[in-house]
C-alpha positions as a Markdown table, in Angstrom:
| # | Residue | x | y | z |
|---|---|---|---|---|
| 1 | Met | -112.4 | 147.4 | -197.1 |
| 2 | Pro | -115.3 | 149.9 | -196.7 |
| 3 | His | -117.0 | 151.2 | -199.6 |
| 4 | Thr | -119.8 | 153.4 | -198.2 |
| 5 | Leu | -120.3 | 155.9 | -195.2 |
| 6 | Leu | -123.2 | 156.3 | -193.5 |
| 7 | Leu | -123.7 | 159.6 | -191.7 |
| 8 | Ala | -126.1 | 159.9 | -188.9 |
| 9 | Glu | -128.3 | 162.9 | -188.7 |
| 10 | Pro | -128.4 | 164.9 | -186.2 |
| 11 | Arg | -125.1 | 164.3 | -184.9 |
| 12 | Gly | -122.6 | 166.3 | -182.6 |
| 13 | Phe | -123.5 | 169.7 | -181.2 |
| 14 | Cys | -126.9 | 169.8 | -179.0 |
| 15 | Ala | -128.6 | 172.9 | -178.4 |
| 16 | Gly | -127.6 | 172.8 | -174.4 |
| 17 | Val | -123.9 | 172.3 | -175.2 |
| 18 | Val | -124.0 | 175.0 | -178.2 |
| 19 | Arg | -125.6 | 177.2 | -175.4 |
| 20 | Ala | -122.7 | 176.6 | -173.1 |
| 21 | Ile | -119.7 | 176.9 | -175.3 |
| 22 | Asp | -121.4 | 180.3 | -176.5 |
| 23 | Ile | -121.7 | 181.4 | -172.8 |
| 24 | Leu | -117.9 | 180.5 | -172.2 |
| 25 | Asp | -116.6 | 181.5 | -175.6 |
| 26 | Gln | -118.0 | 185.4 | -175.1 |
| 27 | Leu | -116.7 | 185.5 | -171.5 |
| 28 | Leu | -113.2 | 184.7 | -172.6 |
| 29 | Glu | -113.4 | 187.2 | -175.8 |
| 30 | Glu | -114.4 | 189.8 | -172.9 |
| 31 | Ala | -112.5 | 188.7 | -169.5 |
| 32 | Asp | -109.7 | 191.1 | -168.7 |
| 33 | Gly | -108.2 | 188.2 | -166.5 |
| 34 | Glu | -108.9 | 184.2 | -166.5 |
| 35 | Val | -112.4 | 182.8 | -166.4 |
| 36 | Tyr | -113.2 | 179.7 | -164.2 |
| 37 | Val | -115.3 | 176.8 | -164.6 |
| 38 | Phe | -116.9 | 174.6 | -162.2 |
| 39 | His | -116.0 | 170.9 | -163.8 |
| 40 | Glu | -115.7 | 170.5 | -167.4 |
| 41 | Ile | -117.7 | 173.0 | -169.5 |
| 42 | Val | -119.1 | 169.8 | -171.5 |
| 43 | His | -117.8 | 166.4 | -171.7 |
| 44 | Asn | -115.3 | 166.4 | -174.8 |
| 45 | Arg | -111.4 | 166.6 | -174.3 |
| 46 | Tyr | -111.0 | 168.4 | -177.4 |
| 47 | Val | -113.5 | 171.4 | -176.6 |
| 48 | Val | -112.1 | 171.8 | -172.7 |
| 49 | Glu | -108.4 | 171.5 | -174.2 |
| 50 | Gly | -109.4 | 174.3 | -176.5 |
| 51 | Phe | -111.0 | 176.3 | -174.0 |
| 52 | Gln | -108.0 | 176.0 | -171.8 |
| 53 | Ala | -105.5 | 176.8 | -174.3 |
| 54 | Arg | -107.7 | 180.3 | -174.3 |
| 55 | Gly | -107.7 | 181.0 | -170.5 |
| 56 | Ala | -110.5 | 178.8 | -169.1 |
| 57 | Val | -109.4 | 177.5 | -165.4 |
| 58 | Phe | -111.5 | 174.1 | -165.0 |
| 59 | Ile | -111.7 | 173.6 | -161.1 |
| 60 | Asp | -113.5 | 171.0 | -158.8 |
| 61 | Gln | -113.6 | 173.1 | -155.6 |
| 62 | Ile | -114.9 | 176.5 | -155.3 |
| 63 | Ser | -111.9 | 177.4 | -153.0 |
| 64 | Glu | -109.7 | 177.5 | -156.1 |
| 65 | Val | -111.3 | 180.3 | -157.4 |
| 66 | Pro | -109.8 | 184.1 | -156.4 |
| 67 | Asp | -112.2 | 186.5 | -154.9 |
| 68 | Gly | -113.5 | 188.6 | -157.7 |
| 69 | Ser | -113.6 | 186.2 | -160.2 |
| 70 | Cys | -115.8 | 185.0 | -162.5 |
| 71 | Leu | -117.0 | 181.5 | -162.3 |
| 72 | Val | -119.3 | 179.2 | -164.8 |
| 73 | Phe | -121.3 | 176.6 | -164.0 |
| 74 | Ser | -121.2 | 173.4 | -166.4 |
| 75 | Ala | -123.9 | 172.1 | -169.0 |
| 76 | His | -124.7 | 169.7 | -166.2 |
| 77 | Gly | -125.8 | 172.1 | -164.0 |
| 78 | Val | -124.8 | 172.0 | -160.2 |
| 79 | Asp | -125.9 | 171.5 | -156.8 |
| 80 | Pro | -127.8 | 174.4 | -155.2 |
| 81 | Ala | -125.3 | 174.5 | -152.2 |
| 82 | Ile | -122.6 | 175.2 | -154.2 |
| 83 | Val | -124.2 | 177.9 | -156.2 |
| 84 | Asp | -124.8 | 179.6 | -152.6 |
| 85 | Arg | -121.4 | 179.4 | -151.5 |
| 86 | Ala | -120.3 | 181.2 | -154.4 |
| 87 | Val | -122.7 | 184.1 | -154.7 |
| 88 | Ser | -121.6 | 183.9 | -151.0 |
| 89 | Arg | -118.2 | 184.8 | -151.7 |
| 90 | Gly | -119.2 | 187.6 | -154.0 |
| 91 | Leu | -118.1 | 185.9 | -157.4 |
| 92 | Arg | -119.2 | 186.3 | -160.6 |
| 93 | Val | -121.6 | 183.7 | -161.0 |
| 94 | Ile | -122.6 | 182.6 | -164.9 |
| 95 | Asp | -125.0 | 179.5 | -165.2 |
| 96 | Ala | -124.5 | 177.7 | -168.4 |
| 97 | Thr | -126.5 | 174.8 | -167.5 |
| 98 | Cys | -128.5 | 173.1 | -170.2 |
| 99 | Pro | -132.4 | 174.4 | -169.6 |
| 100 | Leu | -133.5 | 171.0 | -170.0 |
| 101 | Val | -131.5 | 169.9 | -167.0 |
| 102 | Thr | -132.6 | 172.8 | -165.2 |
| 103 | Lys | -136.4 | 171.5 | -165.8 |
| 104 | Val | -135.2 | 168.2 | -163.9 |
| 105 | His | -134.1 | 170.3 | -161.1 |
| 106 | Leu | -137.5 | 172.4 | -160.5 |
| 107 | Glu | -139.2 | 169.0 | -160.9 |
| 108 | Ala | -137.4 | 167.8 | -158.1 |
| 109 | Lys | -137.3 | 170.7 | -156.2 |
| 110 | Lys | -141.5 | 171.4 | -156.8 |
| 111 | Ala | -141.7 | 167.4 | -155.6 |
| 112 | Ala | -139.5 | 168.1 | -152.4 |
| 113 | Arg | -141.9 | 170.8 | -151.5 |
| 114 | Glu | -144.8 | 168.7 | -152.3 |
| 115 | Asp | -143.9 | 165.9 | -149.7 |
| 116 | Phe | -142.5 | 163.6 | -152.1 |
| 117 | Asp | -139.9 | 161.1 | -151.9 |
| 118 | Ile | -137.9 | 161.4 | -155.0 |
| 119 | Leu | -136.1 | 158.5 | -157.0 |
| 120 | Leu | -133.7 | 160.1 | -159.4 |
| 121 | Val | -132.8 | 157.1 | -162.0 |
| 122 | Gly | -129.2 | 157.8 | -162.9 |
| 123 | His | -125.5 | 157.3 | -162.4 |
| 124 | Asp | -124.8 | 158.2 | -159.0 |
| 125 | Gly | -121.2 | 160.6 | -159.2 |
| 126 | His | -122.4 | 161.9 | -162.7 |
| 127 | Asp | -122.1 | 165.6 | -162.7 |
| 128 | Glu | -126.0 | 166.1 | -163.8 |
| 129 | Val | -127.0 | 163.4 | -161.0 |
| 130 | Gln | -125.2 | 165.1 | -158.3 |
| 131 | Gly | -126.5 | 168.8 | -159.2 |
| 132 | Thr | -130.3 | 167.2 | -159.4 |
| 133 | Lys | -130.0 | 165.7 | -155.8 |
| 134 | Gly | -128.6 | 168.7 | -154.4 |
| 135 | Glu | -131.8 | 170.1 | -154.8 |
| 136 | Ala | -132.9 | 167.8 | -152.1 |
| 137 | Pro | -130.7 | 165.3 | -150.4 |
| 138 | Glu | -132.7 | 164.5 | -147.9 |
| 139 | Arg | -135.6 | 163.4 | -150.0 |
| 140 | Thr | -133.5 | 161.7 | -153.1 |
| 141 | Ser | -132.2 | 158.4 | -153.9 |
| 142 | Val | -130.6 | 157.4 | -157.0 |
| 143 | Val | -131.3 | 154.2 | -158.5 |
| 144 | Asp | -129.4 | 152.4 | -161.5 |
| 145 | Ser | -130.8 | 149.1 | -162.2 |
| 146 | Glu | -133.7 | 146.8 | -160.8 |
| 147 | Asp | -131.6 | 145.9 | -158.1 |
| 148 | Asp | -131.6 | 149.5 | -156.6 |
| 149 | Val | -134.8 | 149.7 | -156.8 |
| 150 | Ala | -135.8 | 146.1 | -155.0 |
| 151 | Lys | -132.7 | 147.8 | -152.0 |
| 152 | Leu | -135.2 | 150.8 | -151.4 |
| 153 | Glu | -136.4 | 151.0 | -148.1 |
| 154 | Ala | -140.6 | 151.1 | -147.8 |
| 155 | Thr | -142.2 | 154.5 | -147.3 |
| 156 | Asp | -145.6 | 155.9 | -147.0 |
| 157 | Lys | -144.7 | 159.1 | -148.7 |
| 158 | Pro | -145.9 | 158.9 | -152.6 |
| 159 | Ile | -142.8 | 158.8 | -155.1 |
| 160 | Phe | -142.0 | 161.5 | -157.7 |
| 161 | Val | -139.3 | 160.2 | -160.4 |
| 162 | Val | -137.4 | 161.7 | -162.5 |
| 163 | Thr | -134.2 | 160.9 | -165.1 |
| 164 | Gln | -130.6 | 161.8 | -165.7 |
| 165 | Thr | -131.2 | 163.6 | -169.2 |
| 166 | Thr | -128.4 | 162.0 | -171.4 |
| 167 | Leu | -129.5 | 158.2 | -170.7 |
| 168 | Ser | -130.5 | 155.8 | -172.9 |
| 169 | Val | -134.5 | 154.9 | -173.2 |
| 170 | Glu | -133.5 | 151.3 | -173.1 |
| 171 | Asp | -130.8 | 151.8 | -170.3 |
| 172 | Thr | -133.7 | 153.4 | -168.1 |
| 173 | Arg | -136.6 | 151.2 | -168.9 |
| 174 | Gly | -136.0 | 148.3 | -166.7 |
| 175 | Thr | -135.5 | 150.6 | -163.6 |
| 176 | Ile | -138.7 | 151.8 | -164.6 |
| 177 | Asp | -140.9 | 149.3 | -165.0 |
| 178 | Ala | -139.5 | 148.1 | -161.6 |
| 179 | Ile | -140.6 | 151.2 | -159.9 |
| 180 | Arg | -143.7 | 151.0 | -161.5 |
| 181 | Asn | -144.1 | 147.8 | -159.8 |
| 182 | Arg | -143.2 | 148.5 | -156.8 |
| 183 | Phe | -144.8 | 151.8 | -156.5 |
| 184 | Pro | -147.7 | 151.7 | -158.4 |
| 185 | Asp | -148.8 | 155.2 | -158.0 |
| 186 | Ala | -145.2 | 157.2 | -158.7 |
| 187 | Glu | -145.5 | 159.9 | -160.6 |
| 188 | Ile | -142.8 | 159.3 | -163.3 |
| 189 | Arg | -141.2 | 161.9 | -165.5 |
| 190 | Asn | -139.6 | 161.0 | -168.7 |
| 191 | Asp | -136.6 | 163.6 | -169.0 |
| 192 | Ile | -134.3 | 161.9 | -171.3 |
| 193 | Cys | -133.6 | 165.0 | -173.6 |
| 194 | Tyr | -134.7 | 165.1 | -177.2 |
| 195 | Ala | -131.4 | 165.4 | -178.6 |
| 196 | Thr | -130.3 | 162.3 | -177.2 |
| 197 | Thr | -133.3 | 160.3 | -178.3 |
| 198 | Asn | -132.6 | 161.7 | -181.9 |
| 199 | Arg | -129.0 | 160.8 | -181.7 |
| 200 | Gln | -130.0 | 157.2 | -180.6 |
| 201 | Leu | -132.7 | 156.5 | -183.1 |
| 202 | Ala | -130.0 | 157.6 | -185.7 |
| 203 | Val | -127.6 | 155.2 | -184.3 |
| 204 | Gln | -130.3 | 152.5 | -184.7 |
| 205 | Glu | -130.9 | 153.5 | -188.0 |
| 206 | Leu | -127.1 | 153.3 | -189.0 |
| 207 | Ala | -127.0 | 149.7 | -187.4 |
| 208 | Glu | -129.7 | 148.5 | -189.4 |
| 209 | Asp | -127.1 | 148.5 | -192.5 |
| 210 | Ala | -123.7 | 149.0 | -191.0 |
| 211 | Asp | -120.9 | 146.5 | -190.5 |
| 212 | Leu | -119.0 | 149.0 | -188.1 |
| 213 | Val | -120.1 | 152.1 | -186.2 |
| 214 | Ile | -117.6 | 154.7 | -185.0 |
| 215 | Val | -118.9 | 157.0 | -182.3 |
| 216 | Val | -116.8 | 160.2 | -181.9 |
| 217 | Gly | -116.8 | 161.6 | -178.1 |
| 218 | Ser | -115.1 | 161.0 | -174.8 |
| 219 | Glu | -114.9 | 158.4 | -172.4 |
| 220 | Asn | -116.4 | 161.1 | -169.6 |
| 221 | Ser | -119.9 | 161.4 | -172.3 |
| 222 | Ser | -122.5 | 159.6 | -170.9 |
| 223 | Asn | -124.3 | 160.1 | -174.1 |
| 224 | Ser | -121.5 | 159.2 | -176.3 |
| 225 | Val | -121.0 | 155.8 | -174.4 |
| 226 | Arg | -124.8 | 155.7 | -174.6 |
| 227 | Leu | -124.5 | 155.5 | -178.5 |
| 228 | Val | -122.0 | 152.9 | -178.3 |
| 229 | Glu | -124.3 | 150.7 | -176.5 |
| 230 | Val | -127.2 | 151.3 | -178.5 |
| 231 | Ala | -125.3 | 150.1 | -181.6 |
| 232 | Arg | -123.7 | 147.1 | -179.8 |
| 233 | Thr | -127.4 | 146.2 | -178.4 |
| 234 | Met | -128.2 | 145.8 | -182.3 |
| 235 | Gly | -125.5 | 143.4 | -183.0 |
| 236 | Val | -123.2 | 145.9 | -184.5 |
| 237 | Arg | -119.3 | 146.1 | -183.5 |
| 238 | Ala | -118.9 | 149.9 | -182.3 |
| 239 | Tyr | -116.3 | 151.5 | -180.8 |
| 240 | Leu | -115.9 | 155.2 | -179.0 |
| 241 | Val | -113.3 | 157.5 | -180.1 |
| 242 | Asp | -111.8 | 160.7 | -179.3 |
| 243 | Gly | -110.9 | 161.4 | -183.1 |
| 244 | Leu | -109.0 | 159.7 | -185.8 |
| 245 | Glu | -105.8 | 159.1 | -183.8 |
| 246 | Asp | -107.8 | 156.5 | -181.9 |
| 247 | Ile | -108.9 | 154.7 | -184.8 |
| 248 | Asp | -107.6 | 151.4 | -185.4 |
| 249 | Ala | -107.0 | 150.2 | -188.9 |
| 250 | Ser | -107.7 | 146.5 | -188.4 |
| 251 | Trp | -111.3 | 147.2 | -187.3 |
| 252 | Tyr | -112.4 | 148.5 | -191.2 |
| 253 | Glu | -111.1 | 144.6 | -192.0 |
| 254 | Asp | -114.3 | 142.9 | -193.8 |
| 255 | Val | -115.9 | 145.8 | -193.2 |
| 256 | Glu | -118.0 | 147.0 | -196.4 |
| 257 | Val | -120.4 | 150.2 | -194.9 |
| 258 | Val | -119.3 | 152.2 | -191.9 |
| 259 | Gly | -121.8 | 154.4 | -189.6 |
| 260 | Leu | -120.5 | 157.4 | -188.1 |
| 261 | Thr | -122.0 | 159.4 | -185.4 |
| 262 | Ala | -120.9 | 162.1 | -182.6 |
| 263 | Gly | -122.1 | 162.7 | -179.1 |
| 264 | Ala | -123.9 | 165.8 | -178.3 |
| 265 | Ser | -120.9 | 167.6 | -176.8 |
| 266 | Val | -118.8 | 166.5 | -180.2 |
| 267 | Pro | -117.6 | 169.7 | -182.9 |
| 268 | Asp | -118.3 | 168.2 | -186.6 |
| 269 | Glu | -114.9 | 169.7 | -187.0 |
| 270 | Leu | -113.1 | 166.5 | -185.2 |
| 271 | Leu | -115.4 | 164.0 | -187.9 |
| 272 | Asp | -114.1 | 165.5 | -190.8 |
| 273 | Pro | -110.5 | 164.0 | -190.6 |
| 274 | Ile | -111.8 | 160.3 | -190.2 |
| 275 | Ile | -114.4 | 161.0 | -193.3 |
| 276 | Glu | -110.9 | 161.9 | -195.5 |
| 277 | Asp | -109.7 | 158.9 | -194.1 |
| 278 | Leu | -112.0 | 156.9 | -195.4 |
| 279 | Lys | -112.1 | 158.0 | -198.7 |
| 280 | Lys | -108.6 | 157.4 | -199.0 |
| 281 | Arg | -109.5 | 153.7 | -197.7 |
| 282 | Gly | -111.7 | 153.2 | -200.5 |
| 283 | Val | -115.2 | 155.2 | -199.3 |
| 284 | Val | -116.9 | 156.6 | -202.5 |
| 285 | Lys | -120.2 | 156.7 | -201.5 |
| 286 | Ile | -121.4 | 159.0 | -198.2 |
| 287 | Arg | -124.9 | 158.5 | -197.6 |
| 288 | Pro | -126.7 | 160.9 | -194.5 |
| 289 | Val | -129.1 | 158.7 | -192.8 |
| 290 | Val | -131.4 | 161.5 | -191.3 |
| 291 | Val | -134.1 | 160.7 | -188.2 |
| 292 | Ala | -134.9 | 164.1 | -187.6 |
| 293 | Glu | -134.4 | 167.9 | -188.0 |
| 294 | Glu | -133.5 | 169.8 | -184.8 |
| 295 | Thr | -134.4 | 173.5 | -184.9 |
| 296 | Val | -134.1 | 174.4 | -181.0 |
| 297 | Glu | -132.3 | 177.2 | -179.9 |
| 298 | Phe | -131.7 | 178.0 | -176.2 |
| 299 | Lys | -131.2 | 182.0 | -175.2 |
| 300 | Leu | -127.8 | 183.2 | -173.6 |
| 301 | Pro | -128.3 | 184.0 | -169.8 |
| 302 | Ala | -130.0 | 187.9 | -169.6 |
| 303 | Glu | -126.6 | 189.4 | -168.6 |
| 304 | Leu | -125.0 | 188.1 | -171.4 |
| 305 | Leu | -127.4 | 189.4 | -173.8 |
| 306 | Ile | -127.3 | 192.7 | -172.1 |
| 307 | Ala | -123.0 | 192.9 | -172.3 |
| 308 | Asp | -123.9 | 192.0 | -176.1 |
| 309 | Glu | -126.1 | 194.7 | -176.9 |
| 310 | Val | -123.8 | 197.5 | -175.2 |
């Protein structure tokens, strides 16, 4: 049974998630009626259910939002055509897109204006990828593997490359190398965010000493899934759980050291019951594994800051 717990630092909420949650929290505090959110505000079941209990309504179609209502766009960003549709209906639109995702949108938009063909390295269908592709759908191809790159049609236009922010550096390396080989003059941006990178580095450090790594996060959280993959790549057993209730006690058999971390949309309070359970099972030593100190903060949208000051 385990006697040592390694706690990854940093872990859990990143600055973009904190901003999105603060936005929705403030709107719910002020709201006279329901607040609508396009897709999940962040990819975490616990967070989403908590907001639903307070009156947030998560929707997948703009048509589901009543006239005159408040509509929040999630941290993952959104297709600009959807924004235009919401504005044209006179909805009160609040954008909770992570500023680092907004940066990728702006890069793609600028590249399209400059007549580039755009390669978007990411998982087709992910909320963030759909939003970024929407900046220039006719000029953007989503690629997720070396095979995808090989299947691209030849073009005489210059190539501009952006990436989904929540991918693993290792995940994208093969695809980026394939792009470089096929399009030597491609202009490539590394858009994987600092928080994603830091959490992956922390898992690599955990995996050096841990017999088992537990990642707290939901299955639809791309960055949480990547943390599990990073640990497994290091040769360590790793599991993704939403919370303590998902842990199988048999995982701890023949395990002396457990590594624990959480995806960027996970509140630290979900880790507390796991830590307490491990103490009951015999863990007597808890050691932080620190790879970076995060001090990044993002401001709320101007309209909320103004309302907060009034």
